Residue, then its C-alpha position, 0 to 999 in steps of 0.5 A: m225617339p218616336d213612340k212605337g207602342g212601347h215595344g221594339i227589338f234591339a240588337r244586344t251585340a254588333v250584327a254584321q250585314g247579311e246576318r240572320l236576325i229573326v225567324w217568324g212563327g205562327d199560323i197561316v191564315d187567309a184574308a177571311g181568317l185574318a179578318k176574324l182575328p182579334d185586333h191584338l193578333r192581327h197586329y202581329s201578322v205579316q203577309v207572306e204570300e198573295g192572300l196569305y198571312l202568318a199570324a200569331r197563335p191565339d194561345d201563344e205569348p207574342e214572340p220577339a218577331d211580333y215586336l218588330n217595328h216599322s221604319c222608313s229607313p230600315n236596317a233589316g229586310f227579308a231573306g225568304q218569307i219568314v227570315l229577316v237579315a241585316m241589310r247593313d251592319i247594326a250597332p249594339d242597342e240599335e233598334i232592328c226595324i223593317d219597312y213594312a213596304m217590304c212585306d205588306g201588299s194589301p191594306y190590312d195594316e195602314f197607318l200614319c207613320r211617325c218613325g222619325s226617319l229623315t226619309c219618313r213617308g208620313r203614311v204607310s200603305g199596302d201600295d208602298w211596294r210600288l214606289p220605284d225608289l223603294q223598289a230600288r232601295y230594297a232590291g233583294y230584301f222584299i218578301p218573295y210574293l212582292q218581288r214577283r209583283i215587282a218583276a211582273l211590273t218591270t217585265g210588262 
């Protein structure tokens, strides 16, 4: 199994496709506010709208959603801005992962990927949502602001 920093979220029981998995909480910050956060809090953020991020609260313990890892072959996707659902049935003890292309549309969290998936891109960037194969594969599971960007590309 690839090293993902020692954290992850795993299904305790079988999960059906479409079932709600996680609801994120935190504080909404803009890009300037995100840049001011300590690295450990910035790492636990998710972009939820153009120029807005949901960040972990400085005084709170990390919540389960903060330990959600990336995979280039995810089993979970977005249903709105802060809710994750199963994209397919998930087996007990299987790690729950998203592709960060579903929510990251800026370069704040780019990295070399070692997810171990057969479809691993090797690098995760804030422009991955633009890849046509990912747009097709994750249709209906992108966070809303990225879905709007994709729609604007296809309607010209």
